N, C-alpha and C positions, 0 to 999 in steps of 0.2 A: 559555417556562414560564411559564404566569399565574403570580404569585405570591398566595395570597388567604389570608388573615389570619383565622382562625377567633375573630369577636369573644369569643364563647365560653368557648373556650378561654384566649384571652388575658387576658379577664378575669378567669376563675377564677387564672390563675395571678397576679393581682395583689393578690386575694381572700386567697391565701395565704403570699404572697411573707413572706418571713425571723421566721416564727414561731421563738420559743425553744423543745426536746422537748418673644507671648510678655514681657511686657512688662507692667508693674502699670498696674491699671486707670485712666484719666485720671482719672474721678470719684472715685479715692479721695484721702486728703490727700497731699500730698508729703512723702515720707520719706525718710530716711538709707537707705541701699540694706541695712544691715543692722535696719531696724526691723522689728518682726514686726508684722503683724494681730492687732486683736480682732475673734472668729470666733463666731457662733451656729452651733451644728449639730445637726440636730434630726434622728432617724430609728431605725430596726432594727437588726436582727442583721447585716444587709448593708450595714450604713452605718458602724455605731458604730466597727468593729475598725480602717479607716482613718483617723477621726475621729483616735482615741488613737494610732496609729501618727505622723500628721503632727505630734499637739503635742511625739513624741518628735524626730522629726526634725528638725522644725524650730528647734528649741533649738540642737540637734547642728549644725546646718549655719549656725548662727551669728545665728540673726535673734532680735532681741534682743526681749524683750517680746509677744513672742509669747505669747497664750494663747487657749485657746476655753473656753465653755461646752456642755459633750455633754449634748443631753437625748434620754433612750433611752426607747422601748417597744418591745415584742416586733411582730413581723407586721404586720398589716394596722393595729395602732394606733400605729404608728409612721410611717404616713403624714402627708404633710400635712394634709391633709381632715382625719384621726380628731384629728390634734392640735387640730384649730381647733376642730369641734365640739365636740369634749369639753370644756365651757368650765370646770367644776366640777374637773378633776382639778389635782393638783397639777403636772403637769409643762406645761399647759395656762398656769399661773398662772407659771409659772417663765420660759416664751416672753415670755410678755407683759412679766414685769417686767425683764428685761434687756435686751427691744429697748427700754423705757419710759426705762432710764437714760441711751440714748443711746452714743453712741461706737462702735457696730457697724460695722466696714469689709467683712467676708463673713457671708453667712446663706447654709450648706450645705444643701439637705435632699434626702430621697430622692425617686425617679421616680415613686413610689405614686400611684394616684390613681382616681379613679370614671369608670368608660366612660362615662355618660353627659355629666358635663361634667368633663371632665380638668383642666382649668385651676384648676379652684375653689378646693382646696386651697393650691394654691403664690399665686393670684392674692389670696387671702383674707391670707394671712402677709405679702406684699410689700406692699400695701395699710397692714396695719398698722404693719410696720419703717420706711414713709417719714415714717413720722408724727413719727420724733422722730432717723432716721438718715437722711437727706435724701443721702447720698453712698453710701450702701450697695451693695455688689455679691452678686448671687443667682447660686448655683451649685447645680445639681441633679447628684448623683451615680447614675451609670447602675448598677444592680444585675443581674447574672447570672439568667438563668433557675435554679428551685430543680429541685430532685429530679432530680438528674443519672442515675439509677438508677430512675429513676420513683418515684410516692408509694406506700408498701407498701399505703394504703389502699386503690389501684387509681383513685384520681382523677384521675393522671397517669400517661403512658406517661413512658419512657425519653426522654432527650434526642432521641436520632437517630429516635427513632418520633413523636416530638412534631413535630421539623422537618420528615418526610414527608408526619405527614398534614395537615401547614399548607401544602404543594407546595414545600419545599425540599429539597435534597439533604444539606445538614447542618447542624446546631445553630448553626454561625457564622455560616450564611447566613441564616439566620432571623433569629438575634439581630440582625445588621447591617439587615437589612431592620426589624426592630422598631422600633431607636434611630432611625434617620433618617428613617423613613417616618412614624413615630407620637410617637416622644417629640420628635424633633427639630422636625418640622414640625408638629404638632397641640399641641404644649404649648408648645416654646419658642420657637417663631415667634411663636404666639397671644401668648404673655405679651412679647414685644418689641414688638409693635402695642400692646398697653394700656398699655408703659410704655416709650414709647421713651428715656427720657434714665437710664435704668437698664439695668448691663451685667448680661446673663444668660448664664451660659455651663455648658459641663456638663462633667463630667470620666468618663472611659473606665473608671470603675473594673472594671466586669465582663469583661472583656476579659483582665484577668489570671487571672482565674478559667480563663476557656477555653482560654488559650493554655495556662499549665501543664497542664490535664488531657489537653489535645490532646498536648503533648509526653510527658506520661506514657504515654499510651495506645502514641506511637508509640516510646517507649524509648529518647526521646533526653536524658533528664534524666541531668548526671552523677552524681548520686546516688541513694542509695537511699532513696526519697518512694512510700508507697505511694497508692491513691489514696482509702482510707478507713482513719481509726486514729484514733492519736494526733494533737493539735494541734500539736506538735512536729517529725512526720516524715508529714504526710498532704496532701495537696491538700485531702479532705473530712474533715470530724469525724462526720458523719452524714447519712443519709438525706436531710435537708433538702437540702445542700449546704451545709451553714456550713464558713468557712476555715478554711484551715488555715495557720499559721504561714510557709509559704512562700506564699502567696496573699497574706495579709497583708502582709506585706513589700513584693510587687512591687505592691501597690495603695495601700498608702502612698509609695513612689516616685512613684506617677503621682499622687499629689496633691499632694508638694511639689514637683513641677515646673509641673504644670498652676496652683497657685494662687501659688507664690515664684518661678515660671521659673529653677529649682534646673538646672545643666546635669549632665544625668546619666551624661554621660560622665567626671564630675571628681568629684562627690558621693563623699566617702568613709565615709558610712554604713555600719556590717558589718550586713551581714544574716544572718550565719550559717550560708548557705547556697553551700554549691560553686555551682551555678548562679550562672550573671551574671543575677541580676532586675535589677539597673539598666539592662544592655543591653536587658532584655526589656520592660520598663518603658518604655526609650526609642523600643523598637518600637512600642509601643502608641501613646504620644502623636505619635509621627513621625505615625500614619496617622490620628488623630484631625480628623474635617473643620477644618478652620482658621475656618470660620464659626462653628464653635462653641466656640471656646477664647476667650483674651483676647487673642490674637493682634491680631485685625479687629474684635472686640467692642467 
């Protein structure tokens, strides 16, 4: 079956995304195994929860002096290109000031971009970051599609219809195509060509949402989790698809492994859920294309 992605639909999704209602990198300094990284993390509401979880999980895992500056704006305002273009905003100034001080080991961003020039925002920030952080490592967190049951305003169908309309059998198949054929090939590969000395990788955060949602649909979660409801006991907290705690914890573990190479089979972080979120996170990171991790990047 020919896989044809509607540029309009994907562009529309990117504009709507996230509105509010194994080794250490070779080019980083040689640090003790328990020394944490200094990080700058910028994004929206499909990014911020995992940055916050990482702060907790990294310290609990024993990484001393781990610290991050998290810069948040909702929706498309949290995309790299919007942070960059809004030169008079407090957030733009904070990002630049943090980079100007130097010493940033990891700079993490969302995958949101403009269709016409998909690497524009990421390229601009990488160029700026390298001025005072020549050994910086870049990562892009892969967000899931939003509106699992469709946009109440009628601008987007539910996930299943969205996938079928674009020539795919399931939302998972569509998302896999989108990540590997668009984000990886059209953004990451191009950034690597422009910045051959910079390590650039992706974190498969969005799969936490898809895996847990499907497990809930299939009735195989070992506890009572609603599809929509309060953050503590639901996959989603609203129609937009913002994440409940079970998704946030799984995504945080994915970040912990992707950045710090923590063994999820032995990590003892207490998620608060009966479901083995460590195992789910490990399955997701194991499936992530090695080319786009720190293992070979």
